C-alpha positions in Angstrom: 2.4 0.7 -3.9 -0.6 1.2 -6.2 0.7 1.8 -9.9 -0.2 1.1 -13.4 -0.1 -2.4 -14.9 0.0 -3.8 -18.7 -2.4 -3.8 -21.4 -4.5 -5.9 -24.1 -5.3 -3.0 -26.3 -8.4 -2.3 -28.1 -10.8 0.3 -28.5 -12.1 2.1 -25.2 -14.6 5.0 -24.5 -13.1 8.6 -24.5 -12.1 9.2 -20.4 -10.8 5.4 -20.1 -7.4 4.7 -19.2 -7.7 1.0 -19.3 -5.9 -1.7 -21.2 -5.4 -5.1 -21.3 -7.7 -7.1 -19.0 -8.2 -3.7 -16.7 -11.5 -2.5 -16.9 -13.9 0.3 -15.4 -17.4 1.3 -15.4 -17.0 3.2 -18.5 -15.8 0.4 -20.6 -17.9 -2.2 -19.2 -20.8 -0.5 -19.9 -19.5 0.2 -23.2 -18.5 -3.5 -23.9 -21.7 -4.8 -21.9 -19.1 -6.9 -19.9 -19.3 -8.2 -16.5 -17.4 -6.5 -13.5 -14.4 -8.5 -12.4 -15.1 -10.7 -9.3 -14.6 -8.8 -6.1 -12.8 -11.2 -3.5 -13.7 -10.9 -0.1 -11.2 -11.3 2.9 -11.5 -14.0 5.6 -8.7 -12.2 7.9 -8.4 -9.0 9.6 -5.0 -7.2 10.0 -4.8 -5.8 13.6 -2.2 -3.1 13.9 -1.7 -3.3 17.4 -0.4 -6.7 17.4 0.3 -7.3 13.9 -1.7 -10.2 13.8 -4.3 -11.2 11.1 -7.6 -12.4 12.9 -10.0 -14.7 11.2 -13.3 -13.0 10.3 -16.3 -13.9 12.7 -18.1 -15.1 9.6 -15.7 -17.1 8.0 -14.4 -20.5 8.5 -11.1 -19.3 10.4 -13.5 -17.5 13.2 -11.4 -18.1 16.4 -7.9 -18.4 14.5 -5.1 -15.9 13.9 -1.6 -15.7 12.4 1.4 -13.2 12.7 1.3 -11.0 9.8 4.6 -8.8 9.9 5.7 -6.0 7.5 2.7 -3.5 8.0 2.9 -0.4 9.8 -0.2 1.7 10.3 -0.3 5.3 11.5 -3.3 6.8 11.9 -4.2 10.9 11.5 -0.8 11.4 9.7 -1.9 14.4 8.4 -4.3 17.0 9.9 -7.8 17.6 8.3 -6.6 21.0 7.1 -3.1 19.6 5.6 -5.5 17.3 3.5 -7.6 19.7 2.4 -4.6 21.9 1.2 -2.7 19.0 -0.4 -6.1 18.2 -2.5 -6.7 21.7 -3.4 -3.1 21.6 -4.6 -3.3 18.3 -6.4 -6.5 19.4 -8.3 -4.7 22.8 -9.8 -2.9 19.9 -12.0 -4.6 17.7 -14.7 -5.7 14.5 -13.9 -4.5 11.6 -16.3 -7.1 9.0 -17.1 -5.4 5.5 -15.7 -6.1 2.0 -15.4 -9.1 0.4 -14.0 -11.0 3.8 -13.1 -8.2 5.3 -11.6 -6.6 9.1 -12.6 -3.0 9.8 -11.8 -0.4 12.2 -11.4 3.3 11.1 -11.5 6.3 12.9 -9.8 9.3 10.4 -11.0 11.5 9.2 -13.9 10.1 7.6 -17.0 10.5 3.7 -16.6 10.0 1.1 -19.2 9.9 -2.0 -16.6 9.6 -4.7 -19.5 13.0 -3.4 -20.9 14.4 -2.2 -17.6 15.4 1.1 -18.5 14.5 4.6 -17.3 15.4 8.2 -17.8 14.9 11.5 -16.1 12.6 12.8 -18.8 10.8 16.2 -17.6 11.3 14.9 -14.2 11.8 17.9 -11.9 11.3 16.4 -8.2 8.8 15.8 -5.8 5.8 18.6 -5.2 7.0 21.2 -2.8 3.9 20.2 -0.5 5.4 16.7 0.1 8.3 18.1 2.0 7.0 18.1 5.1 5.3 15.0 4.7 8.6 13.4 4.2 10.4 15.2 7.0 7.3 13.9 9.4 7.7 10.4 7.9 11.4 10.1 8.8 10.4 10.8 12.9 9.4 7.0 12.7 12.1 4.5 13.0 10.7 2.3 10.3 11.1 5.4 7.9 14.2 6.8 9.4 16.3 6.2 6.5 13.6 6.5 3.8 14.5 8.6 0.7 11.4 8.6 -2.1 12.5 9.1 -5.6 9.1 9.0 -6.8 5.5 10.0 -5.7 2.3 8.8 -7.5 -1.1 10.4 -6.8 -4.0 8.0 -7.5 -7.6 9.7 -7.9 -10.4 6.9 -7.0 -14.1 7.5 -7.5 -17.1 5.1 -7.2 -18.7 6.6 -10.3 -16.0 5.2 -12.7 -15.5 1.9 -10.8 -12.1 2.6 -9.6 -9.7 -0.5 -8.4 -6.5 -1.7 -8.6 -5.8 -5.8 -8.9 -3.7 -7.6 -6.7 0.1 -7.1 -7.8 3.5 -6.5 -6.1 5.4 -3.1 -7.0 8.5 -3.6 -9.3 11.4 -5.1 -7.3 14.3 -3.9 -9.9 13.7 -0.1 -9.2 11.8 0.5 -6.3 13.3 -0.8 -2.9 11.9 -2.4 0.3 9.7 0.0 1.8 6.2 1.4 -0.1 4.8 4.2 1.8 1.0 5.3 0.8 -1.2 8.3 2.6 -4.8 7.6 2.1 -6.7 10.9 1.8 -10.6 11.7 1.6 -12.0 8.6 2.6 -11.8 5.1 4.1 -10.8 2.0 2.2 -9.2 -1.5 2.5 -6.3 -2.5 1.5 -6.4 -6.4 0.4 -3.8 -8.8 1.0 -3.5 -12.1 -1.0 -0.6 -14.5 -1.5 -0.1 -16.7 -4.3 2.6 -19.2 -2.6 2.0 -23.1 -2.3 3.4 -22.6 1.3 1.0 -23.2 4.6 0.4 -20.9 7.0 0.1 -21.8 10.7 -3.0 -20.6 12.6 -2.9 -20.3 16.3 -6.0 -19.5 18.6 -7.2 -15.8 18.7 -7.3 -15.8 22.0 -3.6 -15.6 22.1 -3.8 -12.6 20.0 -6.6 -11.1 22.2 -4.1 -11.1 25.0 -1.2 -9.6 23.2 -3.8 -7.1 22.2 -5.0 -6.3 25.6 -1.4 -5.2 26.6 -0.6 -3.6 23.7 -3.5 -1.4 24.4 -2.3 -0.5 27.6 1.5 0.1 26.4 1.4 1.7 23.0 3.3 4.8 22.4 2.0 7.1 19.4 4.6 9.1 19.6 7.3 9.1 16.6 10.4 7.3 16.2 8.2 4.6 17.6 7.1 1.3 15.7 3.9 0.3 16.9 4.6 -3.6 16.8 8.2 -3.5 17.9 9.2 -3.7 21.4 6.0 -4.7 23.1 6.4 -7.3 26.0 3.5 -9.0 27.7 3.5 -11.9 30.5 3.7 -15.5 28.7 1.1 -17.9 29.2 1.9 -21.6 30.3 0.3 -22.8 27.3 2.5 -20.8 25.3 5.7 -21.9 26.9 4.9 -25.5 26.6 3.4 -25.3 23.3 0.2 -27.1 24.2 -2.4 -24.9 22.4 -3.7 -26.3 19.5 -2.6 -25.0 15.7 -3.9 -25.5 12.5 -2.5 -25.2 8.7 -4.0 -23.6 5.9 -2.9 -23.0 2.3 -1.7 -19.7 2.0 -3.7 -19.3 -1.3 -6.8 -19.6 0.8 -6.1 -16.4 2.6 -6.9 -12.7 2.1 -6.2 -10.5 4.8 -8.0 -7.0 4.9 -5.7 -3.8 6.2 -8.5 -1.2 6.8 -7.0 2.0 6.0 -8.7 5.1 7.7 -8.8 8.7 6.2 -5.7 10.4 6.6 -3.8 7.6 7.8 -0.4 6.3 6.3 0.6 2.5 5.9 3.9 1.3 5.1 4.5 -2.1 3.4 8.0 -3.7 3.8 9.5 -7.4 4.1 6.7 -9.9 3.6 4.4 -7.8 3.1 6.3 -6.3 0.3 7.7 -9.1 -1.4 5.6 -12.4 -0.2 1.8 -10.6 -0.6 0.2 -9.0 -3.1 -1.8 -5.8 -2.5 -5.4 -4.7 -4.2 -7.9 -2.1 -3.6 -11.2 -3.5 -5.0 -13.9 -1.5 -6.4 -16.7 -2.2 -3.5 -14.3 -0.8 -1.1 -14.2 3.0 -2.7 -17.5 4.7 -1.4 -16.5 7.9 -2.3 -13.7 9.9 -3.8 -10.3 8.7 -2.6 -6.7 9.9 -3.1 -3.6 7.5 -2.6 -0.1 9.3 -2.4 2.5 6.6 -2.9 6.1 7.1 -2.1 8.6 4.9 -3.3 12.4 4.6 -2.6 15.3 3.1 -4.9 16.3 -0.6 -5.0 19.8 -1.6 -4.1 20.7 -1.3 -7.7 20.6 2.5 -7.7 21.6 2.9 -4.2 24.9 3.3 -3.0 27.3 0.7 -4.0 24.7 -0.9 -6.5 25.6 -1.2 -10.5 23.5 2.2 -11.2 24.8 4.1 -8.1 25.4 7.6 -9.9 22.0 7.5 -12.0 20.1 6.7 -8.4 21.8 9.5 -7.0 21.1 12.0 -9.6 17.7 11.1 -9.5 17.4 11.1 -5.8 18.9 14.8 -5.7 16.2 15.6 -8.3 13.5 14.3 -6.4 14.3 15.9 -3.1 14.5 19.5 -4.7 10.5 19.2 -4.1 10.2 21.6 -6.9 8.4 19.1 -9.2 5.4 19.2 -11.4 3.3 16.0 -12.8 5.3 14.6 -15.6 
């Protein structure tokens, strides 16, 4: 979900991993350049109803629209598990990365521009992730999820850590992007470059659904929070007499609030239509993002590179890996 991007080149200060148009506080101070703009969200995602709801101080207050493709599972790991995972990560080196981040990679070496990959020193996902992956599969949205790559990203406000709006690669990585948010809360900002328009509905419809969902929500495994919930349909919904409004997709930014120790899954429209970002102003203290990725159909059974995908997956799921 949160990965590294391309480069502009040029001299950068020590400890800075930025390339191209990317920047952090270190290289901005050295070059006396202005920080990148911080985009504000005008909608907030509601995990109970899968609606994006207009911010109270925005022009979209009182409006909402369906925002499918996001599953948010709070308290996915305990405080003790979080502490142990970070302790184990910190025993290995963190490498400087783009935009003030530091990283640890467990996965194949990839050249996305040339569409080439090789196992390199890849020896599998780390041992501490085995139980986490097993727990993911208890939920219906991740029942068949088999991660082939894990990327740990360390964010710190002292470095101005961030990641620009982007899509994760579609050639190698499959539909589900899964991230575990550790050490501090943050905001995942979703934006869309499409020239399509979104249809907005009165927020009262979303609020009605939220009330019902609060009474009906089952937090046990093998349950998708936004699936299978029923409520009474209002007369206005039946005859379509409620007002609507259209807005260009490019004018919309949706904030998905990620609590500490939560797991977020992006798939479908949230994976392929909407870009995701973490802005600098949403990093208040140290934050570690652990992102898991699955293989695309090209590397899955029946795909052109099925055999290579099989070998990579077998290696990944030994859970004996060290950072490459």
